[in-house]
C-alpha positions, 0 to 999 in steps of 0.5 A: 500500499502506497502510505507514507507517514512521519510525525507531522503528516501522512500520504496515502494513494487511494487508488493503490490502496483501493485495489489492495482493499478489494483483494482482501475482500469485504465483510465475512466473505463467501460466494460473491453476488452481483450486488457485491462486485469487487468491493474494498474499504480503505481504512484511511483513519487507521492507516494515517493514525487520524484521531479527531474524526472518522474518515474511510474510503470505499471502492467498487471495481464493478459498475452497478454493484454497491460501493456503500452498503445499505445502512442507517448509522443506527445498528449495534455496530454504528456510531451514530455519525453524521456522514459526508460522502464525496465521489472522488473517482467514478460516479455513483447513484445514491439511494437516501430514504428512498430517493435516488441521487445522481452523484458524478465525480466531485459530488458530495452527499451529506446524511444525517444519522438515522437516515437509510442510505446506500450507493451503487457505482456508476462506473468501474473503479468508483471510489467514494470517500466518507467522513463521519462524526457525532454532533457535539462529541469528540470522535471515538472509534465505533463498535464496528471499526474497533473489531475491524481486524476480526472478519479476516481472522474469522474467515481464516478460521483463526478463532483464537485470533478473532477472539482476541480482537473481540475481547478488548473491543468489549471493554471499550464498548461494554454491552455491545450486541454485535461484539458479544454475539461474535464472542459467543460465536467464536467460543462455539467455534472453539468448542467452548460451549459453556463459554457461549451462554453468557455472551449469547444471552447478553447479545440477544437481550441487547440486540433482539435482531440477532435472534433470527441470525442466531437461529440459522448460524452455523457457528452455533450449530452445536447448540441447536438442540439445546433447550436453552438455545431454543428458549433464547431464540424463540 
């Protein structure tokens, strides 16, 4: 990755970093779908060690596929940020609360928290810069970003390593349903059945939306016939 940092400034090539990010995959992986295309996230804030605001870039190699996945900044992995999206290469079509917004190169789209948004690339190789912050508060790392290294280790079946990322993240975001749920899944993958119940119960209490996920999650297959599990997902 073409990133240069000194004590006083940093430089990052978005084009090169975007291609590298796409090679690493996005999210949990699995068989690609037409909506996935070849997508990547450039962790600008992390790579340049920015500590005053959140900023990332999203890349989509395939026209028509999502460059910004649908979300509203209000889930268990979100931080409730206002977000500014700037199309810095290619073009995109945003959908914001059902309205379509054409966004050619150089367009800025501002979205408030709680507003559902997504964007599809209008050209191959589209890059969208995303800057976010919570009104009236100093920047802090979101639950989702705090576990950003988890997904790669999970795909590699390094469940011990994945768990080692989740535990300190829970210290920063105690009671977070997303982190607790994944801790339960990793304990199950490691065969630590007794260690699954507490984080799973807490996760489903804090985030009832995870009940449907848990009922079908292959990571929790060893628990499927246990009456305690059936009661939790009921």
